[in-house]
C-alpha positions as CSV (number, residue, x, y, z in Angstrom):
1,M,-21.3,-14.0,9.4
2,Q,-18.5,-16.3,8.7
3,I,-16.6,-17.0,5.6
4,A,-16.5,-19.7,3.4
5,P,-12.6,-21.7,4.0
6,L,-10.4,-20.4,2.1
7,N,-9.4,-21.9,-1.3
8,I,-5.9,-22.4,-0.3
9,P,-4.0,-23.9,-3.3
10,E,-5.9,-21.4,-5.3
11,L,-4.6,-17.9,-3.2
12,M,-2.0,-19.4,-3.4
13,T,-1.1,-19.9,-6.6
14,R,-2.5,-16.5,-7.0
15,F,0.2,-14.9,-4.8
16,H,3.5,-16.6,-6.4
17,E,2.1,-15.2,-9.8
18,Q,0.8,-11.8,-8.6
19,G,2.7,-11.0,-5.1
20,Y,-0.8,-9.8,-3.2
21,L,-4.3,-10.8,-2.7
22,V,-7.7,-9.1,-1.9
23,L,-9.7,-11.2,0.6
24,P,-14.0,-10.4,1.1
25,D,-15.3,-9.9,4.4
26,V,-13.2,-12.1,6.2
27,L,-14.0,-9.7,10.3
28,S,-17.7,-9.2,10.7
29,P,-18.9,-5.8,10.5
30,E,-19.1,-6.4,14.6
31,R,-15.5,-7.7,14.3
32,V,-14.9,-4.6,12.4
33,N,-16.8,-1.8,15.2
34,R,-15.1,-3.4,18.0
35,L,-11.7,-2.6,16.1
36,N,-12.5,0.6,15.8
37,T,-13.1,1.2,18.4
38,A,-9.9,0.1,20.4
39,I,-7.7,2.0,17.6
40,D,-10.4,5.3,18.9
41,E,-8.8,4.6,22.5
42,V,-6.0,4.7,21.1
43,I,-5.8,7.0,19.4
44,A,-6.8,9.3,22.2
45,N,-3.7,8.9,23.6
46,E,-1.5,9.9,20.4
47,P,-0.9,13.8,19.2
48,E,-3.2,14.6,16.3
49,T,-2.1,14.4,13.5
50,L,-3.1,14.1,9.9
51,A,-1.3,10.4,9.6
52,H,-0.6,8.5,12.6
53,N,1.7,6.0,12.7
54,I,1.5,3.4,15.5
55,Y,3.9,0.1,16.0
56,N,3.5,-2.5,18.1
57,S,-0.5,-1.5,18.1
58,V,-0.9,-5.2,19.1
59,E,0.4,-3.8,22.0
60,R,-1.8,-1.1,22.8
61,H,-4.7,-3.3,22.9
62,A,-6.4,-6.6,23.0
63,E,-8.8,-6.4,20.4
64,I,-6.4,-5.5,18.7
65,A,-3.7,-8.7,19.9
66,S,-6.7,-11.0,18.9
67,L,-5.6,-10.6,14.6
68,I,-1.9,-12.2,15.7
69,D,-3.5,-15.6,15.7
70,E,-6.8,-14.8,13.0
71,P,-7.8,-17.9,12.0
72,T,-9.2,-17.5,8.6
73,I,-5.9,-15.6,7.7
74,L,-3.3,-18.2,9.6
75,P,-2.8,-21.4,7.6
76,L,-2.3,-19.2,4.6
77,I,0.3,-17.1,6.1
78,V,1.5,-20.6,7.6
79,N,1.2,-22.2,3.6
80,L,2.5,-19.4,1.9
81,L,6.0,-18.9,4.0
82,G,6.1,-21.8,6.0
83,H,5.6,-23.4,9.6
84,N,8.2,-21.9,11.4
85,I,6.9,-18.3,11.7
86,Q,6.5,-15.8,14.0
87,L,4.1,-11.6,14.1
88,H,7.1,-9.9,12.8
89,I,5.5,-6.7,13.1
90,S,1.9,-4.6,14.2
91,H,1.6,-1.7,12.1
92,L,-1.6,0.8,12.8
93,T,-1.8,3.1,10.3
94,I,-4.5,6.4,9.8
95,R,-4.6,8.7,6.9
96,K,-7.0,11.9,7.4
97,P,-8.2,13.7,4.4
98,N,-5.7,14.9,2.6
99,P,-5.9,16.7,-0.2
100,S,-3.2,19.5,-0.6
101,E,-1.1,16.1,0.5
102,A,1.1,18.6,2.4
103,K,3.5,16.0,4.2
104,T,4.1,15.2,7.9
105,A,6.5,14.1,10.0
106,S,4.5,10.6,10.3
107,H,3.8,9.8,6.6
108,S,0.7,11.1,5.2
109,F,2.3,9.2,1.5
110,I,5.2,6.8,1.0
111,D,6.7,6.4,-1.8
112,W,7.5,3.8,-4.0
113,H,9.8,0.9,-2.8
114,Q,10.2,-2.9,-1.2
115,D,10.0,-3.4,2.4
116,G,13.0,-4.8,4.3
117,P,16.3,-3.4,6.6
118,H,18.7,-1.1,5.2
119,P,21.2,-2.6,3.8
120,Q,18.6,-4.3,2.1
121,F,18.1,-8.2,1.9
122,P,20.4,-10.2,-0.4
123,V,19.7,-9.3,-4.2
124,I,20.1,-11.9,-6.6
125,A,19.8,-12.0,-10.8
126,G,17.9,-8.6,-9.9
127,L,15.7,-10.2,-7.4
128,T,14.5,-10.2,-3.8
129,A,13.4,-12.5,-2.4
130,T,10.4,-13.0,-0.1
131,Y,10.8,-12.9,3.6
132,Y,8.3,-11.7,5.1
133,I,4.5,-11.5,4.5
134,K,2.0,-8.8,5.8
135,V,-2.4,-8.8,6.0
136,C,-3.1,-5.8,6.1
137,Y,-6.7,-4.6,7.5
138,I,-9.0,-2.5,5.9
139,L,-11.1,-0.8,8.6
140,S,-12.3,2.2,6.9
141,D,-14.2,2.8,3.1
142,M,-11.6,2.2,0.8
143,T,-13.6,1.3,-2.1
144,E,-12.7,3.6,-4.6
145,P,-9.3,5.1,-5.5
146,N,-7.6,8.2,-3.6
147,R,-8.3,7.3,-0.4
148,G,-4.8,6.9,0.1
149,N,-4.6,3.2,-0.4
150,T,-1.9,1.6,-1.2
151,K,-0.8,0.9,-4.8
152,V,0.9,-1.7,-6.2
153,I,2.6,-3.1,-9.1
154,P,1.8,-6.9,-9.6
155,G,4.3,-9.6,-10.4
156,S,7.1,-6.8,-9.4
157,H,8.3,-9.6,-6.7
158,K,8.8,-11.9,-9.4
159,K,10.9,-10.2,-12.1
160,P,13.9,-7.6,-11.7
161,Y,12.3,-4.7,-12.1
162,N,13.0,-0.6,-11.0
163,P,10.8,1.7,-11.3
164,N,12.3,5.0,-13.7
165,H,11.1,7.3,-10.3
166,K,9.5,7.2,-6.7
167,D,7.6,9.0,-6.6
168,V,3.8,8.0,-5.7
169,R,2.6,10.8,-7.1
170,Q,3.5,10.0,-9.9
171,Q,1.5,7.1,-12.6
172,L,4.1,4.2,-12.8
173,E,2.8,1.5,-15.5
174,G,0.9,-1.1,-14.4
175,E,0.4,0.2,-11.2
176,L,-2.9,-0.4,-9.4
177,Q,-5.2,1.1,-5.9
178,V,-5.8,-1.9,-4.1
179,C,-9.3,-0.7,-2.7
180,G,-12.2,-2.7,0.0
181,K,-14.7,-2.7,1.9
182,P,-14.7,-2.3,6.0
183,G,-13.7,-5.8,6.9
184,D,-11.5,-7.3,3.8
185,V,-8.2,-8.2,3.9
186,F,-5.3,-7.5,1.5
187,I,-2.2,-9.5,1.7
188,F,1.2,-9.1,0.3
189,A,4.5,-9.5,-0.1
190,Q,7.6,-7.3,1.4
191,N,9.3,-8.0,-2.3
192,L,6.1,-6.9,-4.0
193,W,6.9,-3.0,-5.1
194,H,4.2,-1.1,-3.3
195,A,3.4,2.9,-1.8
196,G,0.8,4.8,0.1
197,S,-0.9,7.4,-1.6
198,P,-1.9,10.3,-0.5
199,N,-5.6,10.7,0.4
200,Q,-7.5,12.7,-1.5
201,S,-10.9,12.1,-0.4
202,G,-12.8,13.0,2.3
203,F,-12.8,9.9,3.8
204,T,-10.3,8.9,6.7
205,R,-8.2,5.9,5.9
206,R,-7.8,3.0,9.0
207,Q,-5.6,0.1,8.0
208,L,-4.2,-2.1,10.3
209,F,-0.7,-4.0,9.1
210,L,-0.1,-7.3,10.7
211,G,3.9,-9.2,8.9
212,Y,5.1,-12.5,9.6
213,S,8.5,-13.3,9.1
214,P,10.6,-16.7,9.4
215,I,11.4,-17.1,13.7
216,W,14.7,-16.6,13.3
217,M,14.7,-13.5,11.7
218,R,14.5,-10.6,14.0
219,P,11.0,-9.2,14.4
220,I,10.8,-5.5,14.4
221,D,8.0,-4.1,16.9
222,Y,10.5,-6.2,19.7
223,H,13.6,-8.2,20.6
224,T,11.4,-10.7,23.3
225,A,7.2,-10.2,23.5
226,S,6.0,-8.6,26.8
227,K,4.6,-10.1,29.4
228,S,1.8,-8.7,28.9
229,L,1.7,-10.2,25.2
230,L,2.8,-13.4,26.4
231,R,-0.1,-14.0,29.8
232,D,-2.0,-16.6,28.3
233,A,-1.0,-17.2,25.5
234,D,-1.7,-20.9,24.0
235,P,1.0,-22.4,22.2
236,I,-0.2,-20.8,18.6
237,R,0.4,-16.9,20.0
238,R,3.3,-18.0,22.2
239,Q,4.8,-19.4,19.1
240,L,3.6,-16.7,16.3
241,L,5.2,-14.0,19.3
242,G,8.4,-16.3,19.5
243,Q,8.9,-17.9,22.1
244,I,9.2,-21.5,21.4
245,S,12.1,-22.4,23.2
246,E,15.2,-21.1,26.0
247,N,18.4,-22.7,23.3
248,K,17.7,-19.8,20.9
249,F,19.6,-22.4,18.5
250,Q,16.3,-24.4,17.8
251,Y,14.7,-21.3,16.2
252,Y,16.6,-22.3,13.3
253,V,16.4,-25.8,14.0
254,P,13.1,-26.2,15.5
255,E,11.7,-29.6,16.7
256,D,8.1,-30.1,16.1
257,A,6.7,-29.9,19.6
258,M,8.0,-26.4,19.1
259,V,6.0,-25.2,16.4
260,P,2.0,-26.4,16.7
261,L,1.9,-24.1,13.2
262,K,3.2,-27.1,11.4
263,S,-0.3,-29.0,11.8
264,M,-1.6,-26.2,9.8
265,L,0.8,-27.3,6.7
266,L,-1.3,-29.0,3.6
267,S,1.1,-31.4,3.7
268,Q,0.2,-32.5,7.0
269,L,-3.7,-32.6,6.6
């Protein structure tokens, strides 16, 4: 299976309007199977829990690391966020059935929020800019709601918005649950209001979130990428792993040769 080339200008318009996108059939069934096999190997070494939250997951298995520079998705991210970017976070989430909505140490569900640090990103006239974008690879059957789906408020990233409550278990006006099948991809901006709903079904949710941010921003997973991740990395992956120069000033003002992702900008094509 090969996905048709993405219509990047059209997707950019939709993303800027809604703050999120759902892209079908990005990963083949074979790729989904390989990723799930890799995840089985990872969680075999983890304590039993209703909710796994594994950060820096690209470090845990080469199959997961293969998503860092996923060629179907990367040109879209470059054109949404700019070419001077890096991997910001890689977060594996597994949510087992939890119909009683029991709270767990690793968060079986997450209330309404915008992503970001504490204290939060600057807010100007009630708005927070888009500092990073997350790509969620759906690896289990999320075609129906109430399976631990991500909830979003479309358009809430571009207008002053403060929900009248933060409890994910209570419905907000305009909310929707993002649904998709294994191999689909969900992309959203960090300043979009979103939440992780409880898994009230008999299905286990599996999703991999890879986030991208400007290279001058400190990533969440590590201060410096490990030697194992950098080993045999080509220039694009080295950039995405935050290795462009020994001179850190050039993280702010890189030379073109340091940021090969620039070649993916539509204005450069």
